[in-house]
Each structure stands twice: as structure tokens, then as C-alpha cells.
C-alpha positions as CSV (number, residue, x, y, z in Angstrom):
1,M,8.8,-61.8,64.6
2,S,10.9,-58.8,65.7
3,A,14.0,-57.7,63.9
4,A,16.2,-59.0,66.7
5,E,14.5,-62.5,66.5
6,A,14.9,-62.5,62.7
7,Q,18.5,-61.6,62.9
8,A,19.1,-64.3,65.5
9,A,17.6,-66.8,63.2
10,V,20.2,-66.3,60.5
11,P,22.8,-69.0,60.6
12,V,26.4,-68.0,59.7
13,R,28.6,-70.6,58.2
14,K,31.7,-71.6,60.1
15,P,35.1,-71.2,58.6
16,G,36.4,-74.1,56.6
17,D,34.8,-76.3,54.1
18,L,32.2,-79.0,54.4
19,R,34.8,-81.7,55.4
20,R,34.4,-80.2,58.9
21,V,30.9,-81.8,58.9
22,L,32.3,-85.3,58.7
23,R,34.8,-84.9,61.6
24,R,32.1,-86.3,64.0
25,V,31.5,-90.0,64.1
26,S,27.7,-89.4,64.2
27,A,27.9,-87.5,60.9
28,K,29.9,-90.3,59.3
29,V,27.4,-92.9,60.5
30,G,24.4,-90.8,59.3
31,L,26.0,-90.3,55.9
32,L,26.8,-94.0,55.6
33,I,23.2,-95.1,56.4
34,T,21.8,-92.5,54.0
35,V,24.1,-93.6,51.2
36,I,23.3,-97.3,51.7
37,F,19.6,-96.4,51.7
38,L,20.0,-94.5,48.4
39,L,22.0,-97.3,46.8
40,L,19.5,-100.0,47.9
41,T,16.7,-97.8,46.3
42,V,18.5,-97.9,43.0
43,A,19.7,-101.5,43.2
44,A,16.6,-103.1,44.6
45,P,15.9,-105.1,41.4
46,L,19.4,-106.4,41.3
47,V,19.8,-107.2,45.0
48,A,16.3,-108.7,45.8
49,P,16.3,-112.5,45.5
50,Y,12.6,-112.7,44.8
51,D,9.9,-110.6,43.2
52,P,8.2,-108.7,46.1
53,Y,4.7,-109.6,44.9
54,D,5.2,-113.3,44.2
55,Q,3.2,-115.6,46.5
56,D,4.3,-119.0,47.7
57,L,1.8,-120.4,50.1
58,S,4.0,-123.4,50.8
59,S,6.5,-120.9,52.5
60,A,3.8,-118.9,54.3
61,L,5.1,-117.6,57.7
62,S,8.5,-119.2,57.2
63,E,11.1,-118.1,59.7
64,P,14.3,-116.3,58.6
65,S,16.6,-118.8,56.9
66,A,19.1,-119.2,54.1
67,Q,16.2,-119.3,51.6
68,H,14.4,-116.3,53.1
69,W,16.8,-114.1,54.9
70,M,14.1,-112.1,56.7
71,G,11.5,-114.8,56.6
72,A,8.2,-114.9,54.6
73,D,4.8,-113.3,55.3
74,Q,1.4,-114.9,55.6
75,Y,1.3,-115.3,51.8
76,G,4.8,-116.7,51.4
77,R,6.2,-113.5,50.0
78,D,9.9,-112.9,50.7
79,M,10.2,-110.2,53.4
80,F,13.8,-109.2,52.5
81,S,12.6,-108.4,48.9
82,R,9.6,-106.5,50.2
83,V,11.6,-104.5,52.7
84,L,14.2,-103.8,50.0
85,Y,11.6,-102.5,47.6
86,G,10.0,-100.5,50.4
87,T,13.0,-98.2,50.2
88,R,11.7,-96.9,46.9
89,T,8.4,-95.8,48.4
90,A,10.2,-94.1,51.3
91,L,12.6,-92.2,49.0
92,L,9.7,-91.2,46.7
93,A,7.9,-89.8,49.8
94,V,11.0,-87.9,50.9
95,V,11.5,-86.4,47.4
96,V,7.8,-85.6,46.7
97,A,6.4,-84.7,50.2
98,D,9.5,-82.9,51.5
99,G,10.1,-81.2,48.1
100,L,6.5,-80.0,48.0
101,A,6.7,-78.6,51.5
102,L,10.0,-76.9,50.6
103,V,8.7,-75.3,47.4
104,L,5.3,-74.1,48.9
105,G,6.9,-73.0,52.2
106,C,9.7,-71.1,50.5
107,A,7.3,-69.4,48.1
108,A,5.0,-68.3,50.9
109,G,7.7,-67.3,53.3
110,L,9.6,-65.4,50.7
111,V,6.6,-63.4,49.6
112,A,5.5,-62.7,53.1
113,G,8.9,-61.6,54.4
114,F,9.8,-59.5,51.3
115,F,6.5,-57.6,50.9
116,G,5.5,-57.4,54.5
117,G,2.4,-55.5,55.5
118,R,-1.0,-57.0,54.7
119,T,0.5,-59.6,52.5
120,D,2.7,-60.8,55.3
121,A,-0.3,-60.8,57.7
122,V,-2.6,-62.8,55.5
123,I,0.0,-65.4,54.6
124,M,1.2,-65.9,58.2
125,R,-2.3,-66.1,59.5
126,L,-3.0,-69.0,57.1
127,V,0.2,-70.6,58.2
128,D,-0.9,-70.2,61.9
129,V,-4.2,-71.9,61.0
130,V,-2.4,-74.9,59.5
131,L,0.0,-75.0,62.5
132,A,-3.0,-75.1,64.9
133,F,-3.7,-78.7,63.8
134,P,-1.7,-81.7,65.0
135,Y,0.4,-82.9,62.1
136,L,-1.0,-86.4,61.9
137,L,-4.6,-85.3,62.4
138,L,-4.3,-82.7,59.6
139,A,-2.7,-85.3,57.3
140,L,-5.6,-87.7,58.1
141,I,-8.2,-85.0,57.2
142,I,-6.5,-84.2,53.9
143,V,-6.1,-87.8,52.9
144,A,-9.7,-88.6,53.9
145,A,-10.8,-85.7,51.6
146,L,-8.6,-86.7,48.7
147,G,-9.0,-90.5,49.1
148,P,-6.5,-93.1,50.2
149,G,-3.3,-93.7,48.2
150,L,0.4,-93.0,48.2
151,T,0.1,-89.9,46.0
152,N,-2.5,-88.3,48.1
153,S,-0.7,-89.2,51.3
154,M,2.5,-87.5,50.0
155,I,0.5,-84.4,49.1
156,A,-1.1,-84.3,52.5
157,I,2.3,-84.6,54.2
158,G,3.8,-81.9,52.0
159,I,1.0,-79.5,53.0
160,V,1.3,-80.4,56.7
161,Y,5.1,-79.5,56.7
162,T,4.8,-76.4,54.6
163,P,4.3,-73.9,57.5
164,Q,7.6,-74.8,59.1
165,Y,9.5,-73.9,55.9
166,A,7.4,-70.7,55.5
167,R,8.1,-69.4,59.0
168,L,11.8,-70.3,58.7
169,I,12.4,-68.5,55.4
170,R,10.3,-65.6,56.4
171,G,12.7,-65.0,59.3
172,Q,15.7,-65.2,57.0
173,V,14.1,-62.7,54.5
174,L,13.2,-60.2,57.3
175,A,16.8,-60.2,58.4
176,I,18.4,-59.6,55.0
177,R,15.8,-57.7,52.9
178,H,17.4,-54.4,54.0
179,A,21.0,-55.6,53.5
180,D,23.3,-53.4,51.5
181,F,23.4,-55.8,48.5
182,V,19.6,-55.8,48.3
183,R,19.6,-52.0,48.4
184,A,22.3,-51.9,45.7
185,A,20.1,-54.2,43.5
186,R,17.2,-51.8,44.0
187,A,19.4,-48.8,43.1
188,L,20.4,-50.5,39.9
189,G,16.8,-50.9,38.9
190,A,16.3,-54.6,39.5
191,S,12.7,-55.8,39.7
192,R,11.2,-57.2,42.9
193,V,11.0,-60.6,41.4
194,R,14.6,-60.5,40.4
195,I,15.7,-59.3,43.8
196,M,13.8,-62.0,45.5
197,L,15.0,-64.9,43.3
198,R,18.6,-63.7,42.6
199,H,19.6,-62.0,45.8
200,V,17.3,-62.8,48.7
201,L,16.5,-66.4,48.2
202,P,20.1,-67.7,47.6
203,N,21.2,-66.0,50.8
204,S,18.4,-67.6,52.7
205,I,18.6,-71.2,51.4
206,T,21.2,-72.7,53.8
207,P,18.9,-73.2,56.8
208,I,16.2,-74.5,54.5
209,L,18.5,-77.3,53.3
210,V,19.3,-78.1,56.9
211,M,15.6,-78.3,57.8
212,A,14.9,-80.4,54.6
213,T,17.5,-83.0,55.8
214,L,16.0,-83.1,59.3
215,Q,12.5,-83.3,58.1
216,A,13.2,-86.2,55.7
217,G,13.1,-88.7,58.6
218,S,9.8,-87.3,59.8
219,V,8.4,-87.6,56.3
220,V,9.4,-91.3,56.3
221,V,7.6,-91.9,59.6
222,E,4.5,-89.9,58.6
223,T,4.2,-91.8,55.3
224,A,4.6,-95.2,57.0
225,G,2.0,-94.0,59.6
226,L,-0.6,-93.2,57.0
227,S,0.1,-96.6,55.2
228,F,-0.2,-98.4,58.6
229,L,-3.7,-96.8,59.0
230,G,-4.7,-97.9,55.5
231,L,-4.6,-94.4,54.0
232,G,-1.2,-94.5,52.2
233,A,0.2,-97.1,49.8
234,Q,-2.4,-99.8,49.2
235,P,-1.8,-103.6,49.2
236,P,0.0,-105.4,47.8
237,S,2.5,-102.5,47.7
238,P,5.7,-103.3,49.8
239,D,5.4,-100.1,51.8
240,W,7.0,-100.2,55.2
241,G,3.9,-98.9,57.0
242,A,1.7,-101.5,55.2
243,L,4.2,-104.2,56.1
244,L,3.9,-103.2,59.8
245,A,0.1,-103.3,59.5
246,D,0.3,-106.8,58.1
247,G,2.7,-108.0,60.8
248,Q,0.7,-106.7,63.8
249,S,-1.7,-109.7,63.7
250,Y,1.2,-112.1,63.6
251,F,3.7,-110.5,66.0
252,L,3.6,-113.3,68.6
253,T,3.8,-116.1,66.1
254,A,5.8,-114.5,63.2
255,W,7.7,-111.6,64.8
256,W,9.9,-111.0,61.6
257,I,7.0,-109.6,59.5
258,A,6.8,-106.4,61.6
259,T,10.3,-106.3,63.1
260,F,12.3,-105.9,59.9
261,P,10.2,-103.1,58.3
262,G,10.3,-101.3,61.7
263,L,14.0,-101.7,61.9
264,A,14.3,-100.3,58.3
265,I,12.3,-97.2,59.3
266,F,14.4,-96.7,62.5
267,L,17.7,-96.9,60.5
268,V,16.6,-94.5,57.8
269,V,15.2,-91.9,60.3
270,L,18.4,-92.3,62.3
271,G,20.6,-91.7,59.2
272,F,18.7,-88.5,58.2
273,N,18.6,-87.2,61.7
274,L,22.4,-87.7,62.3
275,L,23.2,-86.1,59.0
276,G,20.8,-83.2,59.6
277,D,22.3,-82.6,63.0
278,A,25.8,-82.5,61.6
279,F,24.8,-79.9,59.0
280,R,23.0,-77.8,61.6
281,D,26.0,-77.8,63.9
282,H,28.2,-76.8,60.9
283,F,26.1,-73.8,59.9
284,D,25.0,-72.6,63.3
285,P,27.7,-70.4,65.0
286,R,25.9,-70.7,68.3
287,R,26.9,-74.4,68.4
288,A,30.5,-73.7,67.5
289,S,32.9,-75.6,69.8
């Protein structure tokens, strides 16, 4: 990346406070969906009318009704309760997988951009190797090597999304590593580690937080995709992807088994994307109206 490209990649915050973000209707909708999603994650045991694991074969494949708001699955388990508890798996995936990608990517990009030279070349070539694989294919390879399960699927997704953070923060570091405040810190005798952590990283973190918000929706989809293929959360876990897999065989006779988990995924991804777009527009001067 050239110096010009690196400089162009640095977002500059618009004047005004963060209330500007919520002036758009799309931002308000995204925030509302995200907040509801977070509240349901915490309040699932209080809101769910049934235990998500309890089976009642007498209610198997029951249609949506006053007793089962979203119907029941082939084992008579309440779909509303299972979809509600599925928010916990989705949030856990966002925190662990997106957090892992952020930490590993920031560390790699920070070191590569700050030290440059051979260190930069080695790290970025490794990043290029990971980027050469399609995301889902690489995640499948990693999960196949580690074994199926929610934990391994989150690790795989975290590794898959690490290069994006690494490339982004490297560009930020290249643009500011020769800034006056960095030179002043060097002149005062600050160590390289202190300069990176106290001066360079805090001034590079804004676009990373924007990307983390935008990537959260993708993490939810990837986690559900691995569970749908049987490599993520294992039965009887109420994971949205696993619920979709259960419902595909009954779609023509019991449409609600797959429809409501799919709708939950859609809404959560929509909320994160709308919120991420609002933050991106707020911090990117090239989108200023």
C-alpha cells in the first residue's frame, strides 16, 4: 500500500457528537433492532414460555397458536423458546469470533505497519495466503481439522476474518507512524511498545470499531451456516442454523420450523448492518453530505 493510499484510508471524524449518527431513520432502526436483540439475549429465561429442550410429542409439528406462538418442531419443542434462546448463541459468536478476529488482526496489522520491512512483508504475505481462500471454504477446513462444535466454529470464523482487520489497521498505522505526536514520543524516549499501544493504536481504532459492527452480521450468518452444515452447534442446541437444518425437511408441511429462525437471522444482520453503515457515514468525511 502506497503512502497516498494509506492516507486516503484514514477516516476523519465529522464535527459534532455521536447524536449525529441517529439523525437517520435507518440508524434508529438498526439501533432498535440491536438493542432488542441484546435484551432478548439477557432476558431469554424470563421471556421464554417453555424450556427450549423440553419435548412434547403430543404437540409435534403444531402450527403457530396461542399455546405455541411460533409453532412446535417435530419433537414438540416450542419454536418461540428455541429461537429466543438462539439469540444467546448468536451473541456469543459475535463476541468471541468477531473479538478474536479483531484482536489477532489488530496485533498483526499494528506490528506490520509499525515495523515495516521484512516484518511487514512476512505478516502481509501470510495475510494474503488466508485471503486467497473463500471465507466459508476456509472455515470448513479449519472446523474439519479441529472437529465440529460451537467453540471450534467460532475459532474458525475468527481466523477467517482476521486478515480484514490486519489490512485495515496496517493502513492506518502506515498513515500515522510518522506523525508529529509519534515523533515527539520517540524524542522523549518512549519505547516502541509504548508508542504502539499508547499513541498509534488509539488513533487507529475508530475504523476498526466500524468494521467490527459491520462484520457482526457476517459472523452471525457464518455461524448459522456452519451449524446448518452440522459443523457448528450440535443438537439439541437451539442454534439458528441448526433450527434451519431441522426445518428444511418439513418446509412444505411445517413452514414455521425454518421460517422463524431465518427471520431472526435476517433481522439481526439487518440491525448490525444499518448501525454499522451509520457509524461509517459518521466517521468517513468522503460521505459527508
